[in-house]
Structure formats: structure tokens, C-alpha cells
C-alpha positions as CSV (number, residue, x, y, z in Angstrom):
1,X,0.0,0.0,0.0
2,X,1.4,3.4,-1.0
3,X,0.6,6.8,0.4
4,X,-2.2,7.4,-2.1
5,X,-3.9,4.1,-1.3
6,X,-3.5,4.8,2.5
7,X,-5.1,8.2,2.1
8,X,-8.0,6.6,0.2
9,X,-8.4,3.9,2.8
10,X,-8.4,6.4,5.7
11,X,-10.9,8.6,3.9
12,X,-13.3,5.6,3.4
13,X,-12.8,4.2,6.9
14,X,-13.3,7.6,8.6
15,X,-16.0,8.7,6.1
16,X,-14.1,12.0,5.4
17,X,-12.9,13.5,2.1
18,X,-9.6,12.4,0.6
19,X,-8.3,15.9,1.0
20,X,-9.0,15.8,4.8
21,X,-7.5,12.3,5.0
22,X,-4.4,13.5,3.2
23,X,-4.0,16.3,5.7
24,X,-4.4,13.9,8.6
25,X,-1.9,11.4,7.3
26,X,0.6,14.2,6.5
27,X,0.1,15.7,10.0
28,X,0.7,12.3,11.6
29,X,3.9,11.7,9.7
30,X,5.2,15.2,10.5
31,X,4.4,14.9,14.3
32,X,6.1,11.5,14.5
33,X,9.1,12.8,12.6
34,X,9.4,15.9,14.8
35,X,9.1,13.8,18.0
36,X,11.8,11.4,16.9
37,X,14.1,14.3,15.9
38,X,13.8,15.4,19.6
39,X,14.6,11.9,20.9
40,X,11.0,11.5,22.1
41,X,9.1,8.3,21.5
42,X,5.5,8.0,20.2
43,X,3.6,5.2,21.7
44,X,0.3,4.0,20.3
45,X,-1.1,1.4,22.7
46,X,-1.9,-1.8,20.8
47,X,-0.3,-0.6,17.6
48,X,3.4,0.0,18.4
49,X,6.1,2.4,19.5
50,X,8.2,4.7,17.3
51,X,11.5,5.6,18.9
52,X,15.1,6.3,18.1
53,X,18.1,4.1,18.8
54,X,21.8,5.2,19.0
55,X,24.3,3.3,17.0
56,X,27.9,3.4,18.3
57,X,30.8,4.3,16.1
58,X,32.6,1.3,14.7
59,X,35.2,0.1,12.4
60,X,34.2,-2.2,9.6
61,X,35.8,-3.7,6.5
62,X,35.2,-3.0,2.8
63,X,34.5,-6.5,1.4
64,X,35.8,-5.5,-2.1
65,X,39.2,-4.1,-1.0
66,X,39.6,-5.4,2.5
67,X,40.3,-1.9,3.7
68,X,39.1,-0.9,7.2
69,X,36.5,1.9,7.2
70,X,35.4,4.0,10.1
71,X,31.6,4.4,10.5
72,X,30.5,7.3,12.6
73,X,28.0,7.1,15.4
74,X,24.4,7.8,14.4
75,X,20.7,7.7,15.4
76,X,18.1,5.7,13.6
77,X,14.4,5.4,13.8
78,X,12.9,2.2,15.1
79,X,9.4,0.8,15.3
80,X,8.4,-1.9,17.9
81,X,5.2,-3.7,17.1
82,X,2.4,-3.7,19.8
83,X,0.8,-7.0,20.9
84,X,-2.6,-6.2,19.3
85,X,-1.1,-5.5,15.9
86,X,1.1,-8.6,16.2
87,X,-1.9,-10.8,17.1
88,X,-4.0,-9.3,14.2
89,X,-1.2,-10.1,11.7
90,X,-0.8,-13.7,12.8
């Protein structure tokens, strides 16, 4: 499902216009993005939790040349699935 299909499904499910559904989906993604940028987590009970994880700096090897490469520390977004969603997918 892509964004257009998601907007159409939300509009049908909530019985709102596609324009309003698109605003809601865009607002949701912006709010989650802003929260993760501030190292906050967004927890939706039953659905899951969006959070950031810190990855330590490390040294790895280029498989083609065998040369060692330093990888800088970074933050990455992570999603942990909630129990209700996990059960619904099984």
C-alpha cells in the first residue's frame, strides 16, 4: 500500500474527504518525525512504538578491498510492534 492508497483507505474508513484524510496522514507523519528528531518516543497502545536508537561508532571492513572503514555514530528510527497488531497479523 502506498501513500495514495493509504489516504483513500483512511478517507473511506473515517468517512471523510480524501483531502482531509491526506491532511491527517501528513500531519501524523510530521508529528512522528518531529518527535523522533527530539529523541521523544511515540507510543500508540496496541499498535506500536516509534523511537530512536543510537548506533555506536565502529570500524568495519570494505568487502571488495579489505580496507578498514570507520563508520560514525548515528541515530536511527525504530518501530516496535504492539501486541494487538502482532496478534492481528498472525
